[in-house]
C-alpha positions as CSV (number, residue, x, y, z in Angstrom):
1,M,-6.0,5.6,7.6
2,K,-6.1,1.3,7.1
3,D,-2.8,-0.8,8.5
4,F,-1.7,-1.8,5.0
5,D,-1.1,1.4,3.9
6,W,1.2,1.9,6.8
7,E,2.2,-1.6,5.2
8,L,2.6,0.2,1.2
9,L,4.4,3.4,2.3
10,H,7.1,1.3,4.1
11,E,7.7,-1.1,0.9
12,L,7.9,1.4,-1.0
13,Y,10.5,3.7,1.1
14,K,12.8,0.6,1.1
15,N,12.3,-0.2,-2.5
16,P,10.8,3.1,-4.6
17,N,9.7,1.6,-7.4
18,L,5.8,0.9,-7.8
19,T,6.0,-2.1,-9.7
20,K,8.0,-4.4,-7.1
21,V,6.1,-3.4,-4.7
22,A,2.9,-4.3,-6.2
23,N,4.1,-7.4,-6.7
24,V,5.0,-7.9,-2.6
25,L,2.0,-6.8,-1.8
26,Y,0.0,-8.9,-3.7
27,I,-1.9,-5.8,-5.4
28,T,-1.9,-4.3,-8.9
29,Q,0.5,-1.3,-10.2
30,P,-2.8,0.7,-10.8
31,T,-4.4,-0.1,-6.9
32,L,-1.4,0.3,-5.7
33,T,-1.0,4.0,-7.0
34,K,-4.5,4.4,-6.4
35,R,-4.3,3.7,-2.8
36,L,-1.2,6.2,-2.3
37,Q,-3.3,8.5,-3.6
38,H,-5.8,8.4,-0.9
39,I,-3.4,8.4,1.6
40,E,-1.7,11.5,-0.2
41,A,-5.5,13.1,0.4
42,E,-6.1,12.2,4.1
43,F,-2.8,14.1,4.8
44,D,-2.9,16.3,2.4
45,V,0.9,15.8,1.7
46,T,2.5,14.7,-1.7
47,I,4.3,11.7,-0.3
48,V,6.1,10.7,-3.4
49,E,7.1,13.0,-6.4
50,R,8.0,10.7,-9.6
51,T,11.4,11.7,-11.2
52,P,13.4,10.1,-14.5
53,K,15.3,8.0,-11.5
54,G,12.0,6.7,-10.3
55,L,9.7,7.7,-6.8
56,E,11.7,10.6,-4.2
57,F,9.8,10.8,-1.1
58,T,9.5,14.2,0.0
59,P,10.3,15.8,3.5
60,E,6.8,14.1,4.3
61,G,6.8,11.5,2.9
62,K,9.3,10.1,4.1
63,Y,8.5,11.2,7.8
64,L,5.0,9.2,7.4
65,A,7.3,5.9,6.2
66,E,9.7,6.1,9.0
67,Q,7.2,5.5,11.7
68,P,7.7,2.3,13.7
69,L,5.8,-0.7,13.7
70,E,4.3,-2.4,16.7
71,D,5.1,-5.3,16.7
72,L,2.5,-8.2,16.7
73,S,3.4,-9.8,19.5
74,Q,2.3,-7.1,21.5
75,L,-1.1,-8.4,21.3
76,L,-0.1,-12.2,23.5
77,E,0.1,-9.4,25.9
78,Q,-3.7,-8.3,25.9
79,R,-6.6,-9.9,26.6
80,R,-8.2,-11.2,23.7
81,L,-11.9,-10.4,22.8
82,W,-14.5,-12.9,21.1
83,Y,-17.8,-12.6,19.6
84,S,-20.1,-14.9,18.3
85,T,-19.3,-16.1,14.4
86,N,-19.5,-18.8,12.5
87,A,-17.3,-21.4,13.2
88,E,-15.5,-20.9,9.0
89,S,-14.7,-17.7,10.6
90,K,-12.7,-18.8,14.0
91,K,-10.8,-21.4,12.6
92,L,-9.7,-19.8,10.0
93,L,-9.2,-16.8,12.8
94,D,-7.5,-19.8,15.3
95,E,-5.8,-20.5,12.4
96,W,-3.7,-17.4,11.4
97,W,-3.0,-16.8,15.5
98,E,-1.4,-21.1,15.6
99,E,0.6,-19.4,12.1
100,Q,1.9,-16.1,13.3
101,F,2.7,-17.1,17.4
102,Q,3.4,-21.2,16.8
103,Q,0.6,-21.2,20.4
104,V,-2.7,-22.2,20.3
105,P,-5.2,-19.1,20.5
106,P,-5.9,-17.7,23.8
107,T,-10.1,-18.4,24.1
108,G,-10.7,-14.7,25.5
109,Q,-13.4,-12.9,27.0
110,V,-16.7,-13.5,25.0
111,M,-19.1,-10.4,24.8
112,G,-21.7,-11.4,22.5
113,Y,-22.4,-9.2,19.1
114,V,-19.3,-7.5,17.2
115,D,-19.8,-4.4,17.1
116,V,-20.1,-4.4,21.2
117,V,-16.5,-5.5,21.1
118,W,-15.5,-2.7,18.6
119,Q,-16.6,-0.5,21.6
120,M,-14.6,-2.3,24.4
121,V,-11.5,-2.3,22.3
122,Q,-11.9,1.2,21.7
123,K,-11.9,1.9,25.1
124,G,-8.8,-0.2,24.7
125,L,-9.7,-3.3,26.7
126,G,-8.3,-5.8,24.7
127,Y,-8.3,-7.0,21.2
128,T,-10.0,-9.2,18.6
129,L,-9.7,-10.2,15.2
130,C,-12.0,-10.5,12.2
131,F,-13.6,-9.8,8.9
132,L,-14.6,-7.0,7.5
133,P,-16.5,-6.4,3.9
134,E,-14.3,-3.3,1.8
135,E,-17.2,-0.8,2.6
136,Y,-16.7,-0.8,6.5
137,T,-16.9,2.8,7.8
138,N,-14.8,2.7,10.9
139,P,-17.2,4.2,13.1
140,Y,-14.8,3.2,16.2
141,G,-11.7,4.4,14.8
142,L,-10.0,0.9,15.8
143,C,-6.8,0.0,14.3
144,L,-7.9,-1.9,10.5
145,T,-6.3,-4.6,8.9
146,P,-6.8,-5.8,5.8
147,P,-6.4,-9.6,5.5
148,R,-3.9,-10.2,2.6
149,P,-3.2,-13.9,0.3
150,E,-0.3,-15.1,1.2
151,G,-0.5,-18.5,0.7
152,R,-3.4,-20.0,2.8
153,Y,-4.6,-17.5,5.2
154,P,-4.7,-14.3,5.6
155,R,-1.5,-12.2,6.6
156,H,-2.4,-9.5,9.1
157,P,0.3,-7.0,9.1
158,E,2.0,-4.9,12.4
159,H,-0.2,-2.8,14.0
160,L,1.3,1.2,13.8
161,V,1.2,4.5,15.6
162,P,-0.6,7.3,14.3
163,V,0.7,10.0,12.1
164,P,-0.4,13.5,13.0
165,K,-1.9,15.9,9.9
166,K,-0.1,18.2,7.8
167,Q,0.3,21.2,10.6
168,A,3.1,19.0,12.5
169,F,5.3,18.9,9.4
170,E,4.7,22.8,9.2
């Protein structure tokens, strides 16, 4: 499950209106519905039910939506792992950092190729910022946050905690 999916659940829980939440997240209502169906399939639970009064969260959906968000400021306490990339990508990521934290981004430790960095992140040795293609399969099981338009730079939503599968709800 992508971090964006967690943000989607939190927004829907705060405001159970598909159209309004889609606007807040800068996506279309059909895209939001499709992501919601994907989340339900991933956890094998029904998250929301449509009623004449709007959307109502099921107990499982409420559980998922109430999971705490971690604060991005935790990145300040970790080691940044860097990799070889082009100058424009590095510039965009550094500008995003300055916008989020109002400080110059840490130089970090250069590790070479991004797949080496992903392996180190998987082992808990730091974090990295990068752009990924939509079809990225995530073989390392990393916490991923797709960029979302908001102003000039991609917005990086908070990291989120993993949630147990369906058996935890029974």
